[in-house]
C-alpha positions in Angstrom: -54.8 -56.3 -19.6 -56.7 -59.1 -17.8 -54.4 -62.0 -18.7 -50.9 -62.6 -19.9 -50.2 -61.4 -23.5 -46.8 -61.9 -25.0 -47.7 -59.6 -27.9 -48.6 -56.8 -25.5 -45.2 -57.2 -23.7 -43.4 -56.9 -27.1 -45.5 -53.9 -28.1 -44.7 -52.3 -24.7 -40.9 -52.8 -25.2 -41.2 -51.6 -28.8 -43.0 -48.5 -27.6 -46.1 -49.3 -29.7 -48.8 -49.0 -27.1 -50.9 -45.9 -26.2 -50.7 -44.6 -22.7 -53.8 -46.4 -21.4 -52.5 -49.8 -22.8 -49.1 -49.1 -21.2 -50.7 -48.5 -17.9 -52.7 -51.7 -18.2 -49.6 -53.7 -18.9 -47.6 -52.0 -16.1 -50.5 -52.9 -13.7 -50.4 -56.5 -14.9 -46.6 -56.6 -14.4 -47.1 -55.6 -10.8 -49.0 -58.8 -10.2 -47.5 -61.3 -12.6 -44.1 -62.7 -12.0 -44.1 -64.7 -15.2 -44.6 -61.6 -17.4 -42.0 -59.7 -15.4 -39.5 -62.5 -16.0 -40.5 -62.6 -19.7 -39.8 -58.9 -20.0 -36.4 -59.3 -18.4 -35.5 -62.1 -20.7 -36.7 -60.3 -23.8 -34.7 -57.2 -22.9 -31.6 -59.2 -22.1 -31.8 -61.1 -25.4 -32.1 -57.8 -27.3 -29.1 -56.3 -25.6 -26.1 -56.5 -27.8 -23.8 -56.4 -24.7 -25.0 -60.0 -23.9 -24.3 -61.3 -27.4 -21.4 -63.8 -27.6 -20.1 -64.6 -31.0 -19.5 -68.3 -31.7 -16.2 -69.3 -33.3 -16.5 -70.4 -36.9 -13.8 -73.0 -36.6 -13.2 -75.7 -34.0 -9.5 -76.4 -33.2 -8.0 -78.2 -36.2 -11.2 -78.5 -38.1 -12.4 -76.4 -41.0 -15.6 -74.4 -40.6 -18.7 -76.1 -42.0 -20.0 -75.1 -45.4 -23.0 -72.8 -45.3 -26.3 -74.3 -46.2 -27.5 -73.8 -49.7 -30.4 -71.4 -50.1 -33.2 -72.7 -52.3 
């Protein structure tokens, strides 16, 4: 992996790369802080433990109507 590739990072996390491609991405991650940070954020965003449900009602106001699907 000569340059940054968001798709390859996703494939790595989804276990869709062969061994040689995995090693290329790992080698790239050793030298690229941006991609390491991207992997961290992707993994964090996929972790259900970090999910915070938003309340459906604000104090004293009804919840908004769902948008119509067309």
